[in-house]
C-alpha positions as CSV (number, residue, x, y, z in Angstrom):
1,M,0.0,0.0,0.0
2,K,1.3,3.5,-0.8
3,P,2.3,5.6,2.2
4,M,-0.3,8.4,1.6
5,L,-3.1,5.8,1.2
6,I,-2.1,4.3,4.6
7,I,-2.0,7.8,6.2
8,A,-5.4,8.7,4.7
9,S,-6.9,5.4,5.8
10,A,-5.6,5.9,9.4
11,L,-7.0,9.4,9.6
12,L,-10.4,8.2,8.4
13,A,-10.3,5.5,10.9
14,L,-9.6,8.1,13.6
15,G,-12.5,10.3,12.3
16,V,-10.2,12.9,10.8
17,S,-11.0,13.8,7.2
18,T,-8.3,14.2,4.7
19,Q,-9.8,17.6,3.9
20,A,-9.3,18.8,7.6
21,W,-5.8,17.5,7.5
22,A,-5.1,19.4,4.3
23,Q,-6.5,22.6,5.9
24,L,-4.3,22.1,8.9
25,D,-1.3,21.8,6.5
26,L,-2.4,25.0,4.8
27,A,-2.5,26.8,8.2
28,K,0.9,25.5,9.0
29,S,2.3,26.5,5.6
30,K,0.9,30.1,5.9
31,N,2.5,30.4,9.4
32,C,-0.9,30.7,11.2
33,M,0.1,28.1,13.7
34,A,2.9,30.3,15.0
35,C,0.3,32.4,16.8
36,H,-2.7,30.1,17.0
37,A,-3.5,26.6,18.1
38,I,-6.7,24.6,17.7
39,D,-7.4,24.3,21.4
40,K,-5.3,26.8,23.3
41,K,-4.4,30.5,23.2
42,I,-0.8,31.2,22.1
43,V,-0.4,34.8,20.9
44,G,-3.8,34.8,19.3
45,P,-6.9,33.0,20.4
46,A,-7.5,29.2,20.0
47,Y,-9.4,28.3,16.9
48,K,-12.1,26.6,19.0
49,D,-12.6,29.9,20.9
50,V,-12.9,31.8,17.5
51,A,-15.5,29.2,16.3
52,K,-17.5,29.6,19.5
53,K,-17.4,33.4,19.4
54,Y,-18.6,33.6,15.8
55,A,-21.0,30.6,15.9
56,G,-24.3,31.6,14.2
57,Q,-23.1,34.9,12.8
58,K,-24.1,35.0,9.1
59,D,-21.3,37.5,8.2
60,A,-18.5,35.7,10.2
61,E,-16.9,34.0,7.2
62,D,-16.6,37.3,5.2
63,K,-15.6,39.3,8.3
64,L,-12.9,36.8,9.3
65,T,-11.6,36.4,5.8
66,Q,-10.9,40.1,5.6
67,K,-9.3,40.0,9.1
68,V,-6.9,37.2,7.9
69,L,-6.0,39.3,4.8
70,K,-5.8,42.8,6.3
71,G,-5.1,42.1,10.0
72,G,-6.9,43.7,12.9
73,S,-6.9,44.4,16.6
74,G,-9.0,44.8,19.7
75,V,-11.3,41.8,19.5
76,W,-9.1,39.4,21.5
77,G,-6.9,41.9,23.4
78,P,-4.2,44.4,22.7
79,V,-2.0,42.3,20.5
80,P,-2.8,43.0,16.8
81,M,-3.0,40.4,14.1
82,P,-0.9,41.5,11.2
83,A,-2.0,41.5,7.6
84,N,-1.1,38.3,5.8
85,S,0.1,39.2,2.3
86,Q,1.3,35.6,1.7
87,V,-2.3,34.4,1.9
88,T,-4.7,34.6,-1.1
89,E,-8.4,35.5,-0.6
90,A,-9.3,31.9,-1.6
91,E,-6.8,30.5,0.9
92,A,-8.1,32.9,3.6
93,R,-11.7,31.8,3.0
94,T,-10.6,28.1,3.2
95,L,-8.8,28.7,6.5
96,V,-11.7,30.6,8.0
97,K,-14.2,27.9,7.1
98,W,-11.9,25.4,8.8
99,V,-11.4,27.6,11.9
100,L,-15.2,28.1,12.1
101,S,-15.7,24.3,12.0
102,Q,-13.5,23.8,15.1
103,K,-15.9,23.0,18.0
């Protein structure tokens, strides 16, 4: 069996979709994980806390996509989130959808 097929099979057996794995890889490649983690605050908030805060807000995806691209401050404390010029709008939207799915 090919190594990637083995990894994908193992992830599915553990209940982790390959799509979620790919989005985590995207977050790592865009350096998001330097300031964020899924379940704990680092410099920025935990992704689970972001998902909780924006749950049910219809404009959350658009609002957070722009925040990823342009940066922002004041929502989670005094440390600003810098703009992310290395992230395309499509990548930002993918990342935001993934963050909002963390529960």
